[in-house]
C-alpha positions in Angstrom: 144.7 -74.1 134.3 141.7 -74.7 136.7 143.3 -71.9 138.8 141.2 -69.2 136.1 138.3 -70.8 137.5 138.3 -69.4 141.1 136.4 -71.0 143.7 135.2 -74.1 141.1 138.7 -74.5 140.1 139.9 -75.0 144.0 137.1 -77.3 144.4 138.4 -79.3 141.2 141.8 -79.5 143.0 140.3 -81.2 146.1 138.2 -83.7 144.1 141.6 -84.6 142.0 143.0 -85.2 145.6 139.8 -87.4 146.6 139.9 -89.4 143.4 143.7 -90.2 144.1 142.8 -91.4 147.7 139.6 -93.6 146.5 142.1 -95.0 143.9 144.6 -96.0 146.3 142.0 -97.4 148.5 140.5 -99.5 146.1 142.9 -100.4 144.0 146.0 -100.0 145.8 147.6 -98.7 142.3 148.9 -95.3 143.6 152.6 -95.0 144.6 153.6 -92.5 147.3 155.7 -90.7 144.8 152.2 -89.9 143.2 150.9 -88.4 146.8 154.1 -86.4 147.2 153.8 -85.0 144.0 150.2 -83.9 144.5 151.1 -82.6 148.1 154.3 -80.7 146.8 152.3 -79.1 144.0 149.0 -78.2 145.7 149.7 -77.7 149.4 153.7 -76.5 149.3 153.7 -74.3 146.1 153.2 -70.8 147.6 151.0 -69.6 144.4 148.7 -72.6 144.6 148.8 -72.1 148.4 147.3 -68.7 148.1 145.0 -69.0 145.4 143.2 -71.9 147.7 143.1 -69.9 150.9 141.6 -66.5 148.6 139.3 -68.5 146.3 138.1 -71.5 148.5 139.4 -72.2 152.2 137.2 -75.0 152.5 138.8 -76.8 149.6 142.2 -76.7 151.4 141.3 -77.8 154.6 139.5 -80.5 152.8 142.4 -81.8 150.7 144.9 -81.8 154.0 142.5 -83.6 155.8 142.1 -86.1 152.9 145.7 -86.3 152.6 146.2 -86.6 156.8 143.6 -89.5 156.3 146.1 -91.4 153.6 148.7 -91.4 155.8 146.7 -92.5 158.9 145.3 -95.1 157.1 149.0 -96.3 155.4 148.0 -95.6 151.8 150.7 -93.0 152.2 154.1 -92.8 153.5 155.4 -89.0 152.6 158.8 -88.5 151.5 159.1 -85.1 153.9 159.1 -85.6 157.7 157.2 -82.1 158.0 154.3 -83.3 155.9 152.2 -84.8 159.1 152.4 -81.3 160.5 152.2 -79.3 157.7 148.7 -81.2 157.1 147.3 -80.7 160.6 147.9 -77.1 160.6 146.5 -76.6 156.9 143.6 -78.8 157.8 142.8 -76.2 160.6 143.5 -73.1 158.6 146.5 -72.4 160.4 149.5 -71.7 158.5 152.3 -74.0 158.7 155.2 -72.1 157.8 154.8 -69.3 160.3 154.4 -72.1 162.7 157.8 -73.6 162.1 159.7 -69.9 162.1 
């Protein structure tokens, strides 16, 4: 639904990632599966990723950096082995799928 709002919708998605991170950092009440779900929905879904790249690449980089920080701080243990590589590439504005090929 937020995708119809373009740049601002992408910013709201990034804010959601920030809120998830903050909630885990302060309350410790977020499971790894919640981070995995947000990661899959926002950064691994081709349509959403394309939307973020087109409308707000800074929000995309911010989301990837925040999720990488969650991993580094021990707030999230990703399910997928490739998550670290994908987050690093997206945070730097690179295409992780092109690099894996």
